[in-house]
N, C-alpha and C positions, 0 to 999 in steps of 0.2 A: 076335256082335251081338245086342242085345236084340230080342225079338219085336216090340215096338212100333215100333222103327226100321224093321224089315223091312216091316211092314204099311204104314207111312207112305211109305216109298220106293216100294213097289209101287203104292200109290194114285196117287202122283205120276206114275209111268210110264204107268199105264193111263188115268187120267182127266184128267191135266194139272193145272196150277196153279189154274185157275178152279174146279175142284171142291173144292179145299181152302179157298178164300177165302170169307168170308161174302158174302151177297147185298148189293147196295148199298142204303143206307137212303133217300137222297133221290132226286129225279128227276135224270136224266142231263142235263147241260148241254153235253156235248161234241157238236159238229156233225161229221158225217162229212166227211172231206176231199174236196173236189171234185177230180176228176182233172185234172191239169195237162197242157198241151201240152208236149212236150219242147222245151227251149230249146237253141238251137244254141250250141256252145262258142265260136264266133268269128263275127265279122261278115265275115270273108274268105271268098270262095267257095272251095269245095273243088275242087281241080284233078283231072284224070283221071290219078291216079297208079296205077301198076301195083300189084297186090296183093303182099303180103309174100312173098318168095321168088322173085319174078319181076321184081325191080327192077334186075337187072344191066344196066348201060349207061344207066340212067335217072338224070339229075342234076336235083335241084330247083334251079330258077333264079329263081323269083319267090316272093314271100311267099304267093301263092295255092297254090303247090306244097306248102307246109307245112300248109295247112288250119288255121292258127291254133295248131298244136301245135309239137312240138319237132323236132329234127333226126332223120335216119334213120341209125342206127348201121351199117346194112349197106351204106350208100352211102359209099364211102371218098373223099370230097372235102370241102373246107372248106365248111361250111354255116352260115348265119347266120339262123336263124328269128327273126322279129321284129327283125332287124338287130342282135341282141345280139352284142357283141364285134367288130363290123365296124369296121375302121379308117375314120377320117374322119367317123364319125357323132358328132354332139354327144350327150354323155351327158345323161340326163334330170336335172332339178334337183329331184327329189323329196327332201323333207326329213322325216326321222322326227321326230314330235313327242315331245319329252322333257319330263319333269316334274322339279320340284325336290323337296325333302324333304317339303314340305307338300302335294304333289299338284297344284300349279299348273303350267300349261303354260309352258315356257320358250320365248319367241318369238325369242330371240337367234340361234338356228340359222337362222331364215329371213333375218335381216339379214346373216348371213355368206355366204349363197349368192352366188357370183360374185365374191367378194372374194379378193385375193391371200392366199397362205398367211402366217400370222403377223400379219396386220393386226388391230389392236385395234379392235373394233366396240363402240360404246357403245349398248346396246340397252335398258338399264333406267334408271329414274330414279336409282337409287343410284349409277350410274356418273357422273352429272352433279353430284351433291352433293359439296361439299368434304369431304375426309376429315380427321379430326383436329379438335380443339377449339382448338389453339394458334394464336394470331394473331401469334406472335413472328416467324415468317419474313416476314410482310407488314408489320411495323412499320417506320416511317421510320428511317433511320440517324441517329445522333447527330452533333453537330458535328465531333467528332474523326474519325469514319469518313469524313465528307464531305471534310475537309481532306486526309486520307491518300490517298483515291481521286483527288482533284483533283491532288495533287502527282505521283502515279504517271502519270496521264494526260498532264500537262504535260511530264514528262520523256520519255515515249514519243514525243509529238508533236515535241518539240525535236530528238530524235535523228533522226526521219524527215526533218524539214526540213533539218537539217545535212547529211544524206546527199545530199539532192537538190541542195543548194547546191554541195557538193564535186563532184558529178557534172556540174553545169552549167559549172563553171570548168575542169574537167579531163575533157573528153569521152572521151579515149582510155584512161583508166585510172583 
């Protein structure tokens, strides 16, 4: 190793990084952080649980027994901290906000909450606008199509009426 590298690393080890950096040029604007009071992890009261290693025979039965934390792996019974995984509890309806390709939030996930699986939910303006420029499917039928449809309908109705008349004259068969 070169001598300059050894001297440099030796200076870092003895004096620290602040000795190698230049002094600040302007006035310092950083405020010292005020000491904070420790925040509790949970709003649930902490129960009188035995210390680790002495929990034999102790079973957490209420949410307060968990102290807002997780399950106890050394206690070999089914445990449901915060009622997670417990049967009969309604699942939360939290929805993750998703975005489209442009970064805009897609709100259709909120509209789908509580709907049956596979139901089409119309949540955007584009879902309501008619698709396609062709007005042909909506055009009125011409006289020939009207006459053909009328003839088919008349034949079907005549057949139904004929069946009802036959049934009325011969009720047994």
